[in-house]
C-alpha positions, -999 to +999 in steps of 0.1 A: -456-661+273-457-671+309-486-664+333-464-639+352-455-621+319-491-622+308-503-605+340-476-579+338-483-572+301-518-561+310-505-534+333-502-499+318-468-482+316-448-471+336-461-495+362-456-524+338-418-518+336-415-514+373-431-548+379-412-564+351-379-551+366-386-570+399-394-602+380-363-598+359-342-596+391-360-627+404-354-647+372-317-637+373-314-650+409-335-681+403-331-690+366-349-723+372-380-707+387-412-718+371-445-699+366-474-709+388-501-695+410-500-688+447-528-672+467-546-666+434-517-646+419-493-655+391-460-662+408-426-675+402-420-707+421-388-726+431-391-762+442-428-759+441-429-730+466-437-694+458-407-671+455-424-638+444-454-623+429-460-587+417-493-570+414-506-536+403-536-521+421-553-488+415-532-470+442-498-489+442-477-518+431-471-547+454-443-572+458-453-604+476-423-625+487-446-649+506-425-644+537-426-619+565-392-631+576-377-622+542-392-588+544-377-584+579-342-589+564-345-556+546-371-538+566-348-510+577-339-502+540-376-500+532-383-469+553-407-447+533-425-477+517-457-492+529-452-526+544-474-553+559-466-588+571-461-602+536-463-572+512-441-544+501-459-516+484-442-492+460-448-472+428-432-467+394-423-432+406-407-446+438-394-481+428-377-505+451-339-503+451-323-532+432-300-542+460-329-544+484-350-565+461-320-588+456-314-592+493-351-598+500-354-624+472-321-641+483-336-644+518-367-660+504-347-683+482-327-694+513-359-702+531-371-723+501-339-742+495-326-744+530-293-729+519 
């Protein structure tokens, strides 16, 4: 089991499934992504650079794409979610739309790969 999967496995349901869904999307978009650590969090990495991390806290779930510019590409579609420079906060009850997650992660992948 990968470090990302291990971290998610420790999260209670239904938050666990919401976090796993984001990681499943990331793995589909970047099948060669490897597990690693970034900013002390288990993360998927592409070409040695962090693509995404997901974390559960007591009050919310967080998606870290390690890029404020990637978040900016979908900021308008994230009305109603709590955002900061490098974080998107959501909940199992109010998950992120798949198409928004895909576009955000594609933007981050483009930053990493230069494509």
